[in-house]
C-alpha positions in Angstrom: -158.7 -169.2 -78.3 -157.3 -172.1 -76.1 -154.4 -172.3 -78.5 -153.5 -168.7 -78.1 -153.7 -169.0 -74.3 -151.4 -172.0 -74.3 -148.9 -170.0 -76.4 -149.2 -167.0 -73.9 -148.8 -169.3 -71.0 -145.7 -170.9 -72.6 -144.1 -167.7 -73.2 -144.7 -166.5 -69.6 -143.3 -169.7 -68.2 -140.2 -169.1 -70.4 -139.7 -165.5 -69.1 -140.1 -166.8 -65.4 -137.5 -169.5 -66.1 -135.2 -167.0 -67.7 -135.7 -164.6 -64.8 -135.0 -167.2 -62.3 -131.9 -168.4 -64.2 -130.5 -164.9 -64.3 -131.2 -164.4 -60.6 -129.2 -167.5 -59.7 -126.4 -166.8 -62.1 -126.0 -163.3 -60.6 -126.0 -164.7 -57.1 -123.3 -167.3 -58.1 -121.1 -164.6 -59.9 -121.3 -162.3 -56.8 -120.5 -165.0 -54.3 -117.1 -164.7 -52.4 -116.3 -168.3 -53.4 -116.7 -167.7 -57.1 -114.8 -164.4 -57.0 -111.9 -166.2 -55.2 -112.0 -169.0 -57.6 -112.0 -166.6 -60.5 -109.0 -164.7 -59.3 -107.0 -167.8 -58.7 -107.9 -169.0 -62.1 -106.6 -165.8 -63.7 -103.4 -166.0 -61.8 -102.9 -169.6 -62.8 -103.2 -168.8 -66.5 -100.8 -165.9 -66.2 -98.2 -168.0 -64.6 -98.7 -170.8 -67.1 -98.4 -168.4 -70.1 -95.6 -166.2 -69.0 -93.2 -168.4 -67.0 -90.8 -170.8 -68.6 -91.8 -174.3 -67.4 -88.3 -175.5 -67.6 -87.3 -173.2 -64.8 -90.5 -172.5 -63.0 -92.8 -175.2 -61.5 -96.3 -174.0 -60.4 -98.4 -175.8 -57.8 -101.8 -174.5 -57.1 -104.5 -174.9 -54.2 -102.2 -176.5 -51.7 -103.5 -177.5 -48.2 -100.9 -178.3 -45.6 -101.4 -179.9 -42.1 -99.7 -178.0 -39.4 -98.0 -179.4 -36.3 -101.0 -178.2 -33.9 -103.4 -180.2 -36.3 -104.8 -177.1 -38.0 -104.6 -176.6 -41.7 -103.6 -173.8 -44.0 -104.3 -173.3 -47.6 -102.1 -171.6 -50.1 -103.3 -170.3 -53.5 -100.1 -170.7 -55.6 -96.5 -171.8 -55.0 -93.9 -171.3 -57.7 -90.7 -173.3 -57.2 -87.7 -172.1 -59.2 -83.9 -172.0 -59.0 -84.3 -168.4 -57.7 -86.3 -169.5 -54.6 -89.8 -170.4 -53.7 -92.5 -167.8 -54.3 -95.8 -168.0 -52.3 -98.7 -166.1 -53.9 -101.9 -164.9 -52.2 -104.7 -163.9 -54.5 -107.3 -161.1 -53.7 -109.9 -160.6 -56.4 -111.4 -157.2 -55.5 -112.7 -154.1 -57.1 -113.0 -150.5 -55.9 -110.5 -148.5 -53.9 -108.0 -150.2 -51.5 -106.5 -148.5 -48.4 -103.8 -150.3 -46.4 -100.2 -150.3 -45.4 -97.6 -153.0 -44.6 -98.0 -152.8 -40.8 -101.7 -152.3 -40.5 -103.7 -155.2 -39.2 -106.7 -154.6 -41.5 -107.0 -153.1 -44.9 -110.1 -151.3 -46.3 -112.1 -151.8 -49.4 -114.2 -148.9 -50.6 -116.9 -149.1 -53.3 -118.7 -145.6 -53.2 -119.9 -145.2 -49.7 -119.7 -148.9 -48.8 -116.6 -149.9 -46.9 -115.4 -153.4 -46.0 -112.4 -154.2 -43.7 -110.3 -157.4 -44.5 -107.2 -159.0 -43.0 -103.8 -157.7 -44.2 -102.9 -160.1 -46.9 -99.3 -159.7 -46.2 -99.8 -160.9 -42.6 -101.9 -163.8 -44.0 -99.3 -164.7 -46.4 -96.6 -164.6 -43.8 -98.5 -167.5 -42.1 -98.2 -169.4 -45.3 -94.5 -168.6 -45.5 -94.0 -169.9 -41.9 -96.0 -173.1 -42.7 -93.9 -173.9 -45.7 -90.7 -173.2 -43.6 -91.9 -175.6 -40.9 -93.4 -178.3 -43.1 -90.7 -178.4 -45.9 -87.7 -177.2 -43.8 -87.2 -174.5 -46.5 -84.6 -171.7 -45.5 -86.7 -168.6 -44.8 -84.3 -166.4 -46.9 -85.3 -168.5 -50.0 -89.0 -167.9 -49.5 -90.7 -164.9 -51.1 -94.1 -163.5 -50.5 -96.2 -162.1 -53.2 -99.7 -160.7 -53.0 -101.7 -160.4 -56.1 -104.8 -158.2 -56.6 -106.9 -159.1 -59.5 -110.0 -157.3 -60.7 -110.7 -153.7 -61.1 -109.1 -152.5 -57.9 -106.9 -149.3 -57.4 -104.8 -148.5 -54.4 -105.5 -145.0 -53.0 -102.6 -145.3 -50.5 -99.0 -146.1 -51.5 -98.8 -149.8 -52.7 -96.8 -151.8 -50.1 -93.8 -153.8 -51.2 -94.5 -157.5 -52.3 -97.9 -156.3 -53.5 -98.7 -156.5 -57.3 -101.7 -156.0 -59.4 -102.7 -158.2 -62.3 -99.9 -159.8 -64.4 -97.2 -157.7 -62.7 -96.8 -160.6 -60.4 -95.0 -162.4 -63.2 -92.6 -159.4 -63.5 -92.0 -159.6 -59.8 -91.2 -163.2 -59.9 -88.8 -162.8 -62.9 -87.0 -159.9 -61.1 -85.3 -162.4 -58.9 -82.3 -163.6 -60.9 -80.0 -164.9 -58.1 -79.7 -168.8 -58.3 -79.9 -170.4 -55.0 -80.9 -174.0 -56.0 -79.8 -176.4 -58.7 -82.3 -178.1 -61.1 -82.0 -181.3 -58.9 -82.7 -179.5 -55.7 -85.7 -177.8 -57.4 -87.0 -181.2 -58.4 -86.6 -182.3 -54.6 -88.6 -179.4 -53.3 -91.4 -180.0 -55.8 -91.6 -183.6 -54.8 -91.5 -182.8 -51.1 -94.3 -180.3 -51.7 -96.4 -183.0 -53.5 -95.9 -185.5 -50.7 -96.6 -183.0 -47.9 -99.7 -181.5 -49.3 -103.3 -183.0 -48.6 -105.3 -184.4 -51.5 -106.9 -181.7 -53.4 -110.6 -182.7 -53.1 -113.8 -181.1 -52.0 -113.7 -183.0 -48.7 -110.2 -181.4 -48.0 -111.5 -178.0 -48.8 -114.7 -178.4 -46.6 -112.6 -179.7 -43.8 -110.2 -176.8 -44.1 -113.2 -174.3 -44.0 -114.6 -176.0 -40.9 -111.3 -175.7 -39.2 -110.9 -172.1 -39.9 -114.5 -171.4 -38.6 -113.7 -173.3 -35.5 -110.5 -171.4 -34.8 -112.3 -168.1 -35.2 -115.3 -169.2 -33.1 -113.1 -170.4 -30.2 -113.4 -167.9 -27.2 -110.3 -165.8 -26.8 -108.8 -165.5 -23.3 -109.5 -162.3 -21.5 -106.5 -160.2 -21.0 -106.5 -158.3 -17.8 -106.0 -154.6 -18.2 -103.1 -152.8 -16.3 -105.6 -150.8 -14.2 -107.3 -154.0 -13.1 -104.1 -155.8 -12.5 -102.7 -152.9 -10.5 -105.8 -152.8 -8.2 -105.6 -156.6 -7.7 -101.9 -156.4 -6.9 -102.5 -153.6 -4.3 -104.7 -155.9 -2.2 -102.5 -158.2 -0.2 -103.2 -161.9 -0.5 -103.5 -162.4 3.3 -106.3 -159.8 3.7 -109.6 -161.2 4.7 -112.1 -161.5 1.9 -114.9 -160.0 4.1 -112.8 -156.9 4.9 -112.0 -156.3 1.2 -115.6 -156.6 0.3 -117.0 -154.4 3.1 -114.7 -151.5 2.9 -116.4 -148.4 1.6 -115.3 -147.1 -1.6 -114.7 -143.3 -1.7 -115.6 -141.7 -5.0 -115.2 -138.1 -5.8 -118.2 -136.8 -7.8 -118.0 -133.7 -9.9 -119.5 -130.7 -8.2 -122.0 -128.9 -10.4 -121.5 -125.1 -10.6 -123.9 -123.0 -8.6 -127.1 -122.1 -10.4 -127.8 -118.4 -10.6 -130.7 -117.6 -8.4 -133.6 -115.8 -9.9 -135.9 -113.6 -7.6 -138.7 -111.7 -9.0 -139.2 -108.2 -7.7 -142.7 -106.9 -8.2 -141.9 -103.3 -7.2 -139.3 -102.7 -9.9 -140.5 -102.4 -13.5 -138.6 -102.5 -16.8 -138.3 -99.0 -18.2 -138.4 -100.4 -21.9 -141.5 -102.7 -21.7 -142.9 -102.3 -18.3 -142.4 -105.9 -17.2 -141.0 -107.0 -14.0 -137.2 -107.1 -13.2 -135.6 -110.0 -11.9 -132.4 -110.3 -9.8 -129.6 -112.3 -11.4 -126.1 -113.2 -10.4 -123.2 -114.7 -12.4 -119.7 -115.5 -11.2 -116.8 -113.3 -12.3 -113.4 -114.7 -13.4 -112.3 -114.8 -9.7 -115.3 -116.7 -8.7 -117.1 -113.9 -6.8 -120.8 -113.3 -7.4 -121.9 -110.2 -9.4 -125.5 -109.2 -9.1 -127.7 -107.4 -11.8 -131.2 -106.7 -12.8 -132.6 -108.1 -15.9 -136.0 -108.0 -17.5 -138.0 -111.2 -17.2 -138.8 -111.2 -20.9 -135.2 -111.7 -21.9 -134.2 -112.3 -24.6 -137.2 -110.4 -26.2 -136.4 -107.5 -24.0 -132.7 -107.1 -23.4 -132.7 -104.4 -20.7 -130.0 -105.0 -17.9 -128.9 -102.8 -15.1 -125.8 -103.6 -12.9 -126.3 -103.4 -9.2 -123.9 -101.1 -7.4 -122.2 -102.3 -4.4 -123.6 -100.9 -1.1 -121.5 -98.1 0.6 -119.8 -99.3 3.8 
């Protein structure tokens, strides 16, 4: 009997360990960090398989130090005789809504909606960083946004946005030679010298830098109405006078409530209840009086009051 209990206990512990492992694995696979890494890994494989390494030099996970002390992180950079391609990877699923000029795009999965920054604007910051750090002419920098995963655009896909391996075709579509092989090697060397060391410490420092920038309080922008009111008060006016002057406000006037007067002497000819005296304004604003059963709307008897003869 004891042996059977030990075997059952061992099986139960095995199932518990398996359930804990599956739960942890599911949490890791659904984490944004893993999704980002997986999307970047897929793009890295596509570039390595489909691009000729003699003409295209791929550099991945680049962190650059900006002039103001902040850092920026670029997923992929492809240096070629046809220019320098900057790739921003988005590993998403569901429906995507967005245009080139919108500040935020929307991801929809059934009834769940999530807004995220426009990746074209985000990649434009990478373009400007490379232009400043490497002194690359802006006309030779090409922005490419790559969506991996099972995502589908419900709006028109903007220019310079690709899905899956189409990013390779977009890069290969540029055939105008702008740099020689020697110049390409110089750009690759300069990028290797300017980038920060690709370590976990560098990545953690970049994440902390991004959080600090987003957590910094934004300066309050004075509205036009407030600015106009402040400008209308002369600077030489005494503070006490400005603070004690009464402020005139125009409150909306409520429409007159129709008066109801119960008349005991008049009875409703339909139900025998009392009639009440009511008034309502006509289109010109004048009051029109009539008699109505007090059991309205159960009894709908009404009688107009004739004007008195003068």
